[in-house]
Steps between C-alpha positions, in 0.01 A plus 500: 500500500360465851691482824416195711554472874630176650552371855719217623331292775839382633662840574193728450697709250267707278627618162374629167571358157446684172370226265302448186139387542581177317810423712480214750482603867830505684556213745839570664581757771792735421594521871484145643467296179173341611290338227150580634463870409136603452362783291299745710179668398579868479295815471663580169623836393306815441410635161748767394407766246785676326468814296320829531206343679168332453193689606131419512428795274736380224241267352175692549241506222455812290152562645642498853778743402248741342271490803790555739634798303151654477455455876836655585441800272156566652650475850772752413242745359286467815804554723596814304147643537504441876839669542386801293184544708704493821741766373220729382573472128155373415422800278270685740616833635481560870451853631707599798326665794649848562491476879 
């Protein structure tokens, strides 16, 4: 059920009312008793997700998942090769200069 916001033009009191969509709009002010209360146009409430979460990747197609896993595995292999070449473990032996 939505929450509606009302304002009384007599006393300018603003209040919220939790009502069914099919319920008739309220006409009386709870503070001054005026009979000209108007329903305000509100921004509404935000969308609230409950649970473990909803992610863009939850509903990806199988072809996208395969391409992404292939890309990530090729990137990890390339990164490993770069780190090995920097540490000198590339398989080539280096002779030390006896100076």
